ZADO-1210 file (C-alpha; in nm, 4 decimals, padded with zeros to 6 digits):
<atoms>
<atom x="-06.5977" y="00.4531" z="-02.0856" code="PRO" pos="1"/>
<atom x="-06.3395" y="00.7237" z="-02.1603" code="PRO" pos="2"/>
<atom x="-06.2136" y="00.9574" z="-01.8864" code="PRO" pos="3"/>
<atom x="-06.4773" y="01.1970" z="-01.7558" code="GLU" pos="4"/>
<atom x="-06.2741" y="01.5024" z="-01.8548" code="TYR" pos="5"/>
<atom x="-06.2975" y="01.4220" z="-02.2279" code="TRP" pos="6"/>
<atom x="-06.4983" y="01.6757" z="-02.4250" code="LYS" pos="7"/>
<atom x="-06.5757" y="01.4765" z="-02.7393" code="SER" pos="8"/>
<atom x="-06.9248" y="01.3317" z="-02.7694" code="ALA" pos="9"/>
<atom x="-06.8452" y="01.1214" z="-03.0769" code="LYS" pos="10"/>
<atom x="-06.8234" y="00.7962" z="-02.8865" code="ALA" pos="11"/>
<atom x="-06.9192" y="00.5786" z="-03.1820" code="ASN" pos="12"/>
<atom x="-06.7176" y="00.7592" z="-03.4468" code="ALA" pos="13"/>
<atom x="-06.3931" y="00.6309" z="-03.5926" code="ASP" pos="14"/>
<atom x="-06.2528" y="00.9833" z="-03.5987" code="THR" pos="15"/>
<atom x="-06.0475" y="01.1630" z="-03.3368" code="PHE" pos="16"/>
<atom x="-06.0172" y="01.5128" z="-03.1994" code="GLU" pos="17"/>
<atom x="-05.7314" y="01.7250" z="-03.0685" code="PHE" pos="18"/>
<atom x="-05.8601" y="01.9117" z="-02.7624" code="VAL" pos="19"/>
<atom x="-05.6486" y="02.1872" z="-02.6147" code="ARG" pos="20"/>
<atom x="-05.6055" y="02.1462" z="-02.2389" code="THR" pos="21"/>
<atom x="-05.4880" y="02.4356" z="-02.0261" code="ARG" pos="22"/>
<atom x="-05.4646" y="02.2239" z="-01.7106" code="HIS" pos="23"/>
<atom x="-05.1809" y="02.0087" z="-01.8420" code="MET" pos="24"/>
<atom x="-04.9482" y="02.2707" z="-01.9936" code="ARG" pos="25"/>
<atom x="-04.7659" y="02.3690" z="-01.6752" code="ARG" pos="26"/>
<atom x="-04.7719" y="02.0158" z="-01.5377" code="LYS" pos="27"/>
<atom x="-04.6119" y="01.8704" z="-01.8487" code="VAL" pos="28"/>
<atom x="-04.3637" y="02.1598" z="-01.8636" code="GLU" pos="29"/>
<atom x="-04.2584" y="02.0765" z="-01.5080" code="TYR" pos="30"/>
<atom x="-04.2229" y="01.7101" z="-01.6019" code="LEU" pos="31"/>
<atom x="-04.0146" y="01.7783" z="-01.9130" code="LEU" pos="32"/>
<atom x="-03.7727" y="01.9931" z="-01.7159" code="ASN" pos="33"/>
<atom x="-03.7474" y="01.7670" z="-01.4120" code="HIS" pos="34"/>
<atom x="-03.7421" y="01.4323" z="-01.5929" code="CYS" pos="35"/>
<atom x="-03.4406" y="01.5238" z="-01.8059" code="ALA" pos="36"/>
<atom x="-03.1559" y="01.3009" z="-01.6908" code="GLU" pos="37"/>
<atom x="-02.8923" y="01.4933" z="-01.8902" code="HIS" pos="38"/>
<atom x="-02.9877" y="01.8611" z="-01.9046" code="LYS" pos="39"/>
<atom x="-02.6513" y="01.9582" z="-02.0557" code="ASN" pos="40"/>
<atom x="-02.6460" y="01.6795" z="-02.3096" code="GLY" pos="41"/>
<atom x="-02.5196" y="01.3259" z="-02.2911" code="CYS" pos="42"/>
<atom x="-02.1698" y="01.2513" z="-02.4169" code="SER" pos="43"/>
<atom x="-02.1587" y="00.8885" z="-02.3070" code="GLN" pos="44"/>
<atom x="-02.3169" y="00.7573" z="-02.6260" code="GLN" pos="45"/>
<atom x="-02.2739" y="00.8301" z="-02.9938" code="ILE" pos="46"/>
<atom x="-02.5877" y="01.0158" z="-03.0912" code="GLY" pos="47"/>
<atom x="-02.6581" y="01.0931" z="-02.7267" code="GLY" pos="48"/>
<atom x="-02.9040" y="01.3572" z="-02.6158" code="CYS" pos="49"/>
<atom x="-02.8504" y="01.7208" z="-02.6976" code="THR" pos="50"/>
<atom x="-02.8784" y="01.9858" z="-02.4235" code="PRO" pos="51"/>
<atom x="-03.2359" y="01.9740" z="-02.2955" code="PHE" pos="52"/>
<atom x="-03.3078" y="02.2491" z="-02.0452" code="ARG" pos="53"/>
<atom x="-03.5369" y="02.5451" z="-01.9813" code="ASN" pos="54"/>
<atom x="-03.8119" y="02.3741" z="-02.1765" code="VAL" pos="55"/>
<atom x="-04.1098" y="02.5935" z="-02.2546" code="GLN" pos="56"/>
<atom x="-04.4307" y="02.4072" z="-02.3324" code="VAL" pos="57"/>
<atom x="-04.6313" y="02.6109" z="-02.5812" code="VAL" pos="58"/>
<atom x="-04.9419" y="02.3941" z="-02.5996" code="GLU" pos="59"/>
<atom x="-05.0755" y="02.0562" z="-02.4910" code="VAL" pos="60"/>
<atom x="-05.3476" y="01.8856" z="-02.6942" code="ASN" pos="61"/>
<atom x="-05.5385" y="01.5870" z="-02.5622" code="ARG" pos="62"/>
<atom x="-05.6090" y="01.3148" z="-02.8179" code="ILE" pos="63"/>
<atom x="-05.9682" y="01.1933" z="-02.7862" code="GLU" pos="64"/>
<atom x="-06.0054" y="00.8798" z="-02.9953" code="ASN" pos="65"/>
<atom x="-06.2814" y="00.6531" z="-02.8660" code="HIS" pos="66"/>
<atom x="-06.1822" y="00.3609" z="-03.0864" code="MET" pos="67"/>
<atom x="-05.8256" y="00.3586" z="-02.9535" code="LEU" pos="68"/>
<atom x="-05.9468" y="00.4102" z="-02.5989" code="TRP" pos="69"/>
<atom x="-06.1796" y="00.1090" z="-02.6185" code="ARG" pos="70"/>
<atom x="-05.8914" y="-00.1048" z="-02.7446" code="ARG" pos="71"/>
<atom x="-05.6668" y="00.0142" z="-02.4604" code="PHE" pos="72"/>
<atom x="-05.9389" y="-00.0355" z="-02.1966" code="ALA" pos="73"/>
<atom x="-06.0169" y="-00.3855" z="-02.3278" code="ALA" pos="74"/>
<atom x="-05.6533" y="-00.4814" z="-02.2864" code="GLY" pos="75"/>
<atom x="-05.6582" y="-00.3468" z="-01.9314" code="GLN" pos="76"/>
<atom x="-05.9703" y="-00.5471" z="-01.8538" code="ALA" pos="77"/>
<atom x="-05.8157" y="-00.8694" z="-01.9878" code="ARG" pos="78"/>
<atom x="-05.5198" y="-00.8217" z="-01.7550" code="SER" pos="79"/>
<atom x="-05.7479" y="-00.7492" z="-01.4597" code="GLY" pos="80"/>
<atom x="-05.6524" y="-00.3827" z="-01.4353" code="GLN" pos="81"/>
<atom x="-05.8488" y="-00.0588" z="-01.4483" code="ASN" pos="82"/>
<atom x="-05.7314" y="00.2673" z="-01.6014" code="SER" pos="83"/>
<atom x="-05.7091" y="00.5614" z="-01.3644" code="HIS" pos="84"/>
<atom x="-05.9177" y="00.8646" z="-01.4500" code="SER" pos="85"/>
<atom x="-05.8072" y="01.1589" z="-01.2376" code="TRP" pos="86"/>
<atom x="-05.9396" y="01.4984" z="-01.3358" code="ALA" pos="87"/>
<atom x="-05.6583" y="01.6859" z="-01.5070" code="GLU" pos="88"/>
<atom x="-05.6659" y="01.9561" z="-01.2398" code="GLN" pos="89"/>
<atom x="-05.5673" y="01.6985" z="-00.9757" code="SER" pos="90"/>
<atom x="-05.3389" y="01.4808" z="-01.1897" code="ARG" pos="91"/>
<atom x="-05.0189" y="01.3887" z="-00.9977" code="PRO" pos="92"/>
<atom x="-04.7077" y="01.5455" z="-01.1482" code="ILE" pos="93"/>
<atom x="-04.5030" y="01.2310" z="-01.2059" code="ARG" pos="94"/>
<atom x="-04.4744" y="00.9572" z="-01.4643" code="CYS" pos="95"/>
<atom x="-04.5809" y="00.6619" z="-01.2504" code="HIS" pos="96"/>
<atom x="-04.9354" y="00.7733" z="-01.1694" code="VAL" pos="97"/>
<atom x="-05.1446" y="00.4597" z="-01.2116" code="GLY" pos="98"/>
<atom x="-05.1583" y="00.1271" z="-01.0384" code="GLY" pos="99"/>
<atom x="-04.8726" y="-00.1179" z="-01.0318" code="LYS" pos="100"/>
<atom x="-04.8823" y="-00.1679" z="-01.4074" code="ASP" pos="101"/>
<atom x="-04.9834" y="00.1745" z="-01.5484" code="GLU" pos="102"/>
<atom x="-04.7498" y="00.4642" z="-01.6237" code="ARG" pos="103"/>
<atom x="-04.7448" y="00.7897" z="-01.8150" code="PHE" pos="104"/>
<atom x="-04.4372" y="00.7911" z="-02.0395" code="LEU" pos="105"/>
<atom x="-04.2816" y="01.0023" z="-02.3144" code="PHE" pos="106"/>
<atom x="-04.2520" y="00.9031" z="-02.6800" code="HIS" pos="107"/>
<atom x="-04.0448" y="01.1227" z="-02.9119" code="GLY" pos="108"/>
<atom x="-04.1853" y="01.1643" z="-03.2608" code="THR" pos="109"/>
<atom x="-04.2279" y="01.4048" z="-03.5505" code="SER" pos="110"/>
<atom x="-04.5084" y="01.6538" z="-03.6210" code="PRO" pos="111"/>
<atom x="-04.5988" y="01.4537" z="-03.9323" code="ILE" pos="112"/>
<atom x="-04.6350" y="01.1275" z="-03.7394" code="ALA" pos="113"/>
<atom x="-04.8590" y="01.2759" z="-03.4696" code="VAL" pos="114"/>
<atom x="-05.1767" y="01.2734" z="-03.6788" code="SER" pos="115"/>
<atom x="-05.1195" y="00.9143" z="-03.7893" code="ASN" pos="116"/>
<atom x="-05.0656" y="00.7973" z="-03.4320" code="ILE" pos="117"/>
<atom x="-05.3691" y="00.9938" z="-03.3105" code="ALA" pos="118"/>
<atom x="-05.5868" y="00.8341" z="-03.5793" code="ALA" pos="119"/>
<atom x="-05.4628" y="00.4753" z="-03.5798" code="GLU" pos="120"/>
<atom x="-05.2508" y="00.4316" z="-03.2685" code="GLY" pos="121"/>
<atom x="-04.8952" y="00.3091" z="-03.2529" code="PHE" pos="122"/>
<atom x="-04.7611" y="00.0706" z="-03.5125" code="LYS" pos="123"/>
<atom x="-04.4786" y="-00.1756" z="-03.4619" code="ILE" pos="124"/>
<atom x="-04.2326" y="-00.1756" z="-03.7539" code="PRO" pos="125"/>
<atom x="-04.1895" y="-00.5158" z="-03.9150" code="VAL" pos="126"/>
<atom x="-03.8142" y="-00.4779" z="-03.9362" code="ARG" pos="127"/>
<atom x="-03.6065" y="-00.2035" z="-03.7822" code="HIS" pos="128"/>
<atom x="-03.2282" y="-00.2154" z="-03.7558" code="THR" pos="129"/>
<atom x="-03.2259" y="00.0188" z="-03.4546" code="LEU" pos="130"/>
<atom x="-03.4671" y="-00.1838" z="-03.2407" code="SER" pos="131"/>
<atom x="-03.2123" y="-00.3143" z="-02.9946" code="ARG" pos="132"/>
<atom x="-03.4633" y="-00.4545" z="-02.7509" code="TYR" pos="133"/>
<atom x="-03.7132" y="-00.6156" z="-02.9836" code="GLY" pos="134"/>
<atom x="-03.9840" y="-00.5193" z="-03.2284" code="GLN" pos="135"/>
<atom x="-04.1997" y="-00.3057" z="-03.0032" code="GLY" pos="136"/>
<atom x="-04.3047" y="00.0487" z="-02.9225" code="VAL" pos="137"/>
<atom x="-04.0470" y="00.2385" z="-02.7198" code="TYR" pos="138"/>
<atom x="-04.1161" y="00.4815" z="-02.4347" code="PHE" pos="139"/>
<atom x="-03.9137" y="00.6489" z="-02.1608" code="THR" pos="140"/>
<atom x="-03.9649" y="00.8409" z="-01.8385" code="ASP" pos="141"/>
<atom x="-03.6581" y="01.0546" z="-01.9183" code="GLN" pos="142"/>
<atom x="-03.7581" y="01.3476" z="-02.1373" code="SER" pos="143"/>
<atom x="-03.4074" y="01.4029" z="-02.2795" code="CYS" pos="144"/>
<atom x="-03.4187" y="01.0503" z="-02.4253" code="LYS" pos="145"/>
<atom x="-03.7545" y="01.1148" z="-02.5936" code="ALA" pos="146"/>
<atom x="-03.6157" y="01.4393" z="-02.7354" code="HIS" pos="147"/>
<atom x="-03.3538" y="01.2368" z="-02.9250" code="GLN" pos="148"/>
<atom x="-03.6351" y="01.1295" z="-03.1563" code="TYR" pos="149"/>
<atom x="-03.7856" y="01.4781" z="-03.1832" code="SER" pos="150"/>
<atom x="-03.4889" y="01.7129" z="-03.2111" code="ASP" pos="151"/>
<atom x="-03.4175" y="01.6665" z="-03.5833" code="LYS" pos="152"/>
<atom x="-03.7864" y="01.6965" z="-03.6779" code="ARG" pos="153"/>
<atom x="-03.9243" y="02.0351" z="-03.5854" code="PHE" pos="154"/>
<atom x="-04.1480" y="02.3115" z="-03.7168" code="VAL" pos="155"/>
<atom x="-03.9519" y="02.6263" z="-03.7971" code="LEU" pos="156"/>
<atom x="-04.1359" y="02.9328" z="-03.6696" code="GLN" pos="157"/>
<atom x="-04.1443" y="03.2774" z="-03.8318" code="GLU" pos="158"/>
<atom x="-03.9114" y="03.4168" z="-03.5637" code="ASP" pos="159"/>
<atom x="-03.6544" y="03.1458" z="-03.6414" code="GLY" pos="160"/>
<atom x="-03.7286" y="02.9399" z="-03.3290" code="SER" pos="161"/>
<atom x="-03.7965" y="02.5660" z="-03.3438" code="ARG" pos="162"/>
<atom x="-04.1159" y="02.4021" z="-03.2272" code="LEU" pos="163"/>
<atom x="-04.0789" y="02.0380" z="-03.1265" code="TYR" pos="164"/>
<atom x="-04.3343" y="01.7786" z="-03.0293" code="CYS" pos="165"/>
<atom x="-04.3498" y="01.4573" z="-02.8300" code="MET" pos="166"/>
<atom x="-04.6281" y="01.2391" z="-02.6958" code="LEU" pos="167"/>
<atom x="-04.7121" y="01.1910" z="-02.3286" code="TYR" pos="168"/>
<atom x="-04.8757" y="00.8487" z="-02.3243" code="CYS" pos="169"/>
<atom x="-05.0703" y="00.6221" z="-02.0958" code="ARG" pos="170"/>
<atom x="-04.8844" y="00.2880" z="-02.0999" code="VAL" pos="171"/>
<atom x="-04.9974" y="-00.0383" z="-01.9444" code="SER" pos="172"/>
<atom x="-04.6677" y="-00.2143" z="-01.8741" code="THR" pos="173"/>
<atom x="-04.8351" y="-00.5053" z="-01.6860" code="ARG" pos="174"/>
<atom x="-04.5755" y="-00.7716" z="-01.6078" code="LYS" pos="175"/>
<atom x="-04.2370" y="-00.6003" z="-01.6384" code="GLU" pos="176"/>
<atom x="-03.8960" y="-00.7568" z="-01.6891" code="HIS" pos="177"/>
<atom x="-03.5870" y="-00.5555" z="-01.5896" code="ASP" pos="178"/>
<atom x="-03.3185" y="-00.5972" z="-01.8539" code="PHE" pos="179"/>
<atom x="-02.9549" y="-00.5108" z="-01.7746" code="HIS" pos="180"/>
<atom x="-02.7187" y="-00.4443" z="-02.0627" code="VAL" pos="181"/>
<atom x="-02.3866" y="-00.6263" z="-02.0240" code="THR" pos="182"/>
<atom x="-02.0935" y="-00.6772" z="-02.2584" code="ASP" pos="183"/>
<atom x="-02.2315" y="-01.0220" z="-02.3473" code="ASP" pos="184"/>
<atom x="-02.5708" y="-00.8739" z="-02.4291" code="VAL" pos="185"/>
<atom x="-02.4033" y="-00.6215" z="-02.6552" code="ARG" pos="186"/>
<atom x="-02.1936" y="-00.8858" z="-02.8313" code="LYS" pos="187"/>
<atom x="-02.5070" y="-01.0946" z="-02.8916" code="ASN" pos="188"/>
<atom x="-02.6795" y="-00.7964" z="-03.0610" code="ARG" pos="189"/>
<atom x="-02.9040" y="-00.7250" z="-02.7626" code="TYR" pos="190"/>
<atom x="-03.2582" y="-00.8542" z="-02.8329" code="LEU" pos="191"/>
<atom x="-03.2730" y="-00.7349" z="-03.1917" code="HIS" pos="192"/>
<atom x="-03.5442" y="-00.9231" z="-03.3802" code="GLY" pos="193"/>
<atom x="-03.7513" y="-01.0370" z="-03.0809" code="MET" pos="194"/>
<atom x="-04.1208" y="-01.0118" z="-03.1724" code="VAL" pos="195"/>
<atom x="-04.2948" y="-01.1735" z="-02.8750" code="GLN" pos="196"/>
<atom x="-04.1664" y="-01.1587" z="-02.5146" code="PRO" pos="197"/>
<atom x="-04.2261" y="-01.5256" z="-02.4449" code="ASN" pos="198"/>
<atom x="-04.0544" y="-01.8641" z="-02.5037" code="PRO" pos="199"/>
<atom x="-04.2335" y="-01.9147" z="-02.8364" code="SER" pos="200"/>
<atom x="-04.0024" y="-01.6497" z="-02.9846" code="ASP" pos="201"/>
<atom x="-03.6677" y="-01.7746" z="-03.1171" code="GLU" pos="202"/>
<atom x="-03.4712" y="-01.4652" z="-03.0062" code="ILE" pos="203"/>
<atom x="-03.6297" y="-01.4897" z="-02.6603" code="PHE" pos="204"/>
<atom x="-03.5092" y="-01.8489" z="-02.6278" code="ARG" pos="205"/>
<atom x="-03.1608" y="-01.7743" z="-02.7616" code="GLN" pos="206"/>
<atom x="-03.0712" y="-01.4592" z="-02.5716" code="ARG" pos="207"/>
<atom x="-03.2576" y="-01.4739" z="-02.2427" code="LEU" pos="208"/>
<atom x="-03.1916" y="-01.7239" z="-01.9602" code="PRO" pos="209"/>
<atom x="-03.3608" y="-02.0609" z="-01.9980" code="GLU" pos="210"/>
<atom x="-03.5631" y="-02.0064" z="-01.6808" code="GLU" pos="211"/>
<atom x="-03.6959" y="-01.6703" z="-01.8039" code="GLN" pos="212"/>
<atom x="-04.0752" y="-01.6617" z="-01.8071" code="GLN" pos="213"/>
<atom x="-04.2944" y="-01.4605" z="-02.0425" code="ALA" pos="214"/>
<atom x="-04.3467" y="-01.0926" z="-01.9675" code="PHE" pos="215"/>
<atom x="-04.5509" y="-00.8052" z="-02.1112" code="ASP" pos="216"/>
<atom x="-04.2980" y="-00.5238" z="-02.1215" code="SER" pos="217"/>
<atom x="-03.9235" y="-00.4817" z="-02.1089" code="LEU" pos="218"/>
<atom x="-03.7670" y="-00.2203" z="-01.8806" code="VAL" pos="219"/>
<atom x="-03.4149" y="-00.1434" z="-02.0007" code="VAL" pos="220"/>
<atom x="-03.2212" y="-00.0459" z="-01.6887" code="VAL" pos="221"/>
<atom x="-02.9710" y="00.2428" z="-01.7196" code="PRO" pos="222"/>
<atom x="-02.6364" y="00.2632" z="-01.5481" code="GLY" pos="223"/>
<atom x="-02.4106" y="00.0669" z="-01.7821" code="GLN" pos="224"/>
<atom x="-02.1741" y="00.2214" z="-02.0356" code="LYS" pos="225"/>
<atom x="-02.3876" y="00.0871" z="-02.3214" code="HIS" pos="226"/>
<atom x="-02.7194" y="00.2138" z="-02.1815" code="GLN" pos="227"/>
<atom x="-02.7476" y="00.5530" z="-02.0144" code="VAL" pos="228"/>
<atom x="-03.1283" y="00.6011" z="-02.0285" code="HIS" pos="229"/>
<atom x="-03.4242" y="00.4012" z="-01.9025" code="ARG" pos="230"/>
<atom x="-03.6519" y="00.2691" z="-02.1746" code="GLU" pos="231"/>
<atom x="-03.9802" y="00.0796" z="-02.1704" code="PHE" pos="232"/>
<atom x="-04.0727" y="-00.1506" z="-02.4589" code="VAL" pos="233"/>
<atom x="-04.4210" y="-00.2940" z="-02.5134" code="VAL" pos="234"/>
<atom x="-04.4920" y="-00.5534" z="-02.7808" code="PHE" pos="235"/>
<atom x="-04.8685" y="-00.5074" z="-02.8087" code="ASP" pos="236"/>
<atom x="-04.9919" y="-00.1711" z="-02.9381" code="THR" pos="237"/>
<atom x="-05.3086" y="-00.2069" z="-02.7263" code="ALA" pos="238"/>
<atom x="-05.0875" y="-00.1505" z="-02.4203" code="GLN" pos="239"/>
<atom x="-05.0405" y="00.2192" z="-02.5017" code="ALA" pos="240"/>
<atom x="-05.2754" y="00.5112" z="-02.5519" code="TYR" pos="241"/>
<atom x="-05.1262" y="00.8363" z="-02.6940" code="PRO" pos="242"/>
<atom x="-05.3160" y="01.0739" z="-02.4687" code="GLU" pos="243"/>
<atom x="-05.1333" y="01.4059" z="-02.5080" code="TYR" pos="244"/>
<atom x="-04.9409" y="01.5880" z="-02.7812" code="VAL" pos="245"/>
<atom x="-04.6867" y="01.8250" z="-02.6279" code="VAL" pos="246"/>
<atom x="-04.5580" y="02.1192" z="-02.8339" code="TRP" pos="247"/>
<atom x="-04.2478" y="02.2760" z="-02.6828" code="TYR" pos="248"/>
<atom x="-03.9455" y="02.4972" z="-02.7387" code="LYS" pos="249"/>
<atom x="-03.5953" y="02.4806" z="-02.5924" code="LEU" pos="250"/>
<atom x="-03.3534" y="02.7391" z="-02.4632" code="ASP" pos="251"/>
<atom x="-03.1140" y="02.7239" z="-02.7581" code="GLU" pos="252"/>
<atom x="-02.9082" y="03.0240" z="-02.6565" code="SER" pos="253"/>
<atom x="-02.5307" y="03.0115" z="-02.6260" code="SER" pos="254"/>
<atom x="-02.3698" y="02.6824" z="-02.5283" code="VAL" pos="255"/>
<atom x="-02.0022" y="02.7262" z="-02.4485" code="LYS" pos="256"/>
<atom x="-01.7688" y="02.4578" z="-02.5805" code="VAL" pos="257"/>
<atom x="-01.3996" y="02.4849" z="-02.4933" code="GLU" pos="258"/>
<atom x="-01.1195" y="02.3254" z="-02.6912" code="GLY" pos="259"/>
<atom x="-00.7654" y="02.2744" z="-02.5612" code="LYS" pos="260"/>
<atom x="-00.4767" y="02.1305" z="-02.7595" code="LEU" pos="261"/>
<atom x="-00.2404" y="01.8648" z="-02.6205" code="MET" pos="262"/>
<atom x="00.0505" y="01.7085" z="-02.8062" code="GLU" pos="263"/>
<atom x="00.1868" y="01.3822" z="-02.6659" code="THR" pos="264"/>
<atom x="00.5553" y="01.3081" z="-02.6481" code="GLU" pos="265"/>
<atom x="00.7057" y="01.0282" z="-02.8508" code="GLY" pos="266"/>
<atom x="00.4367" y="00.9457" z="-03.1046" code="ASP" pos="267"/>
<atom x="00.3608" y="01.3110" z="-03.1795" code="GLY" pos="268"/>
<atom x="-00.0162" y="01.2556" z="-03.1635" code="GLU" pos="269"/>
<atom x="-00.2187" y="01.5741" z="-03.1287" code="ILE" pos="270"/>
<atom x="-00.5364" y="01.5645" z="-02.9220" code="TYR" pos="271"/>
<atom x="-00.8170" y="01.8141" z="-02.8909" code="LEU" pos="272"/>
<atom x="-00.9647" y="01.7965" z="-02.5399" code="ILE" pos="273"/>
<atom x="-01.3200" y="01.9287" z="-02.5526" code="VAL" pos="274"/>
<atom x="-01.5432" y="02.0466" z="-02.2679" code="LYS" pos="275"/>
<atom x="-01.9026" y="02.1641" z="-02.2939" code="GLN" pos="276"/>
<atom x="-02.0237" y="02.3933" z="-02.0159" code="GLU" pos="277"/>
<atom x="-01.7212" y="02.2761" z="-01.8151" code="GLY" pos="278"/>
<atom x="-01.8044" y="01.9056" z="-01.8620" code="LYS" pos="279"/>
<atom x="-01.5608" y="01.6788" z="-02.0455" code="TRP" pos="280"/>
<atom x="-01.7023" y="01.5770" z="-02.3820" code="MET" pos="281"/>
<atom x="-01.4204" y="01.3743" z="-02.5312" code="GLY" pos="282"/>
<atom x="-01.0720" y="01.3716" z="-02.6852" code="ASN" pos="283"/>
<atom x="-01.0302" y="01.3939" z="-03.0610" code="TYR" pos="284"/>
<atom x="-00.7178" y="01.3010" z="-03.2541" code="THR" pos="285"/>
<atom x="-00.6398" y="01.5683" z="-03.5082" code="ILE" pos="286"/>
<atom x="-00.3762" y="01.6321" z="-03.7715" code="LYS" pos="287"/>
<atom x="-00.1976" y="01.9556" z="-03.8478" code="LYS" pos="288"/>
<atom x="-00.3954" y="01.9612" z="-04.1722" code="THR" pos="289"/>
<atom x="-00.7345" y="01.9226" z="-04.0038" code="THR" pos="290"/>
<atom x="-00.9616" y="02.2071" z="-04.1079" code="LYS" pos="291"/>
<atom x="-01.1644" y="02.4145" z="-03.8692" code="LEU" pos="292"/>
<atom x="-01.4722" y="02.3413" z="-04.0783" code="SER" pos="293"/>
<atom x="-01.4436" y="01.9733" z="-03.9790" code="ARG" pos="294"/>
<atom x="-01.4863" y="02.0612" z="-03.6125" code="LEU" pos="295"/>
<atom x="-01.7784" y="02.2821" z="-03.7091" code="THR" pos="296"/>
<atom x="-01.9432" y="01.9849" z="-03.8746" code="GLU" pos="297"/>
<atom x="-01.8812" y="01.7544" z="-03.5765" code="VAL" pos="298"/>
<atom x="-02.0243" y="01.9917" z="-03.3190" code="TYR" pos="299"/>
<atom x="-02.3192" y="02.1143" z="-03.5179" code="CYS" pos="300"/>
<atom x="-02.4189" y="01.7508" z="-03.5672" code="THR" pos="301"/>
<atom x="-02.3737" y="01.6708" z="-03.1976" code="ARG" pos="302"/>
<atom x="-02.5587" y="01.9772" z="-03.0720" code="LEU" pos="303"/>
<atom x="-02.8275" y="01.9802" z="-03.3387" code="GLY" pos="304"/>
<atom x="-02.7640" y="02.3355" z="-03.4545" code="VAL" pos="305"/>
<atom x="-02.7082" y="02.4896" z="-03.7942" code="GLU" pos="306"/>
<atom x="-02.3497" y="02.5411" z="-03.9063" code="ARG" pos="307"/>
<atom x="-02.3961" y="02.9125" z="-03.9560" code="LYS" pos="308"/>
<atom x="-02.4806" y="02.9515" z="-03.5865" code="SER" pos="309"/>
<atom x="-02.1383" y="02.8271" z="-03.4701" code="LEU" pos="310"/>
<atom x="-01.8865" y="03.0998" z="-03.3892" code="ARG" pos="311"/>
<atom x="-01.5231" y="03.0612" z="-03.2850" code="PHE" pos="312"/>
<atom x="-01.3885" y="03.3099" z="-03.0318" code="ILE" pos="313"/>
<atom x="-01.0654" y="03.3372" z="-02.8374" code="ASP" pos="314"/>
<atom x="-01.0535" y="03.3761" z="-02.4563" code="PRO" pos="315"/>
<atom x="-01.0609" y="03.7564" z="-02.4981" code="LYS" pos="316"/>
<atom x="-01.3853" y="03.7408" z="-02.6916" code="GLY" pos="317"/>
<atom x="-01.2411" y="03.8121" z="-03.0370" code="ASN" pos="318"/>
<atom x="-01.4115" y="03.6184" z="-03.3133" code="GLU" pos="319"/>
<atom x="-01.1466" y="03.3992" z="-03.4746" code="ILE" pos="320"/>
<atom x="-01.3268" y="03.3809" z="-03.8069" code="ALA" pos="321"/>
<atom x="-01.2812" y="03.7564" z="-03.8391" code="LYS" pos="322"/>
<atom x="-00.9118" y="03.7357" z="-03.7530" code="VAL" pos="323"/>
<atom x="-00.8609" y="03.4625" z="-04.0099" code="TYR" pos="324"/>
<atom x="-01.0746" y="03.6038" z="-04.2878" code="LYS" pos="325"/>
<atom x="-00.9937" y="03.3267" z="-04.5323" code="SER" pos="326"/>
<atom x="-01.1398" y="02.9754" z="-04.5073" code="PHE" pos="327"/>
<atom x="-01.0618" y="02.6934" z="-04.4677" code="PRO" pos="328"/>
<atom x="-00.8732" y="02.7623" z="-04.1454" code="ILE" pos="329"/>
<atom x="-00.6330" y="02.4993" z="-04.0176" code="LEU" pos="330"/>
<atom x="-00.7509" y="02.3893" z="-03.6750" code="LEU" pos="331"/>
<atom x="-00.3973" y="02.3298" z="-03.5462" code="TYR" pos="332"/>
<atom x="-00.2831" y="02.6834" z="-03.6207" code="SER" pos="333"/>
<atom x="-00.5907" y="02.8323" z="-03.4549" code="VAL" pos="334"/>
<atom x="-00.5520" y="02.6267" z="-03.1385" code="LEU" pos="335"/>
<atom x="-00.1805" y="02.6927" z="-03.1169" code="SER" pos="336"/>
<atom x="-00.2407" y="03.0651" z="-03.1384" code="SER" pos="337"/>
<atom x="-00.5601" y="03.1132" z="-02.9426" code="HIS" pos="338"/>
<atom x="-00.6406" y="02.8230" z="-02.7072" code="SER" pos="339"/>
<atom x="-00.9734" y="02.8273" z="-02.8849" code="MET" pos="340"/>
<atom x="-01.3198" y="02.8521" z="-02.7353" code="ILE" pos="341"/>
<atom x="-01.6185" y="02.7603" z="-02.9494" code="LEU" pos="342"/>
<atom x="-01.9361" y="02.9535" z="-02.8841" code="MET" pos="343"/>
<atom x="-02.2701" y="02.8299" z="-03.0129" code="ILE" pos="344"/>
</atoms>
């Protein structure tokens, strides 16, 4: 049977309902804010997470789909496990809330995809060039990682704010295998192409140790330079139930990015040393002909903001674009004159 707190009576229908739940809004808001590993953004990876802080959850909708629930519960029964059914009022505020093999995890997605997932469940893509750890469904207990897959797909509100969504899912991980990313793993293209997590799969046999036994889910362990977030991959869609749709907004007010110019002796290379909120973000080689608009493009892409929202000010607060009224502005001349600060 479905959880007792479900409201839908259409147990035999193949339809689904979105049911607004007031009990989960503050709990999920707490989780999103406290499960963000990199609140100020992640600079350790290309395409890393954008600043994810002061999250405001607008609404949480519970997905009540009896067909999908029966499929999930049947899988639990086959593995000898039972799904936990706390009342939402007493639900623990953490991701690992079930037994040894059941978790609640985040899945970043788009508003368009939500209805399809709610109706039919998750689907595993046949071929996907970005599936580093096999052809499965990917989840995480770090909300900033899930936001990577939500931040470019939002609903623009009338007041100009952005409404994002992600799923908070019940996931039966069952037998887990901790996977550490090493240089050799990276050179061997990770586990790209693995379909089944057992020795019958060619990629499994090629890229995992010979003594490795079959498992049900892969836990990608963070901590290495090539993997900064924890991810969970399941290879059977019956192992996951998309229980909640979370609609949220971010604090997208000013993010201070500082740029300092350094010219090395000998080779004459010019570097732009960039810090965001006081944290080092990287060094960029520039030329004296590099245009300011190029830096605009780089940082708007990294921070997920529109180009028109990026302003350049000097340490005294004067807007550089107003001082240099003509565009394009040469980045080198601006930095040499102003020790530039970028203000989003």
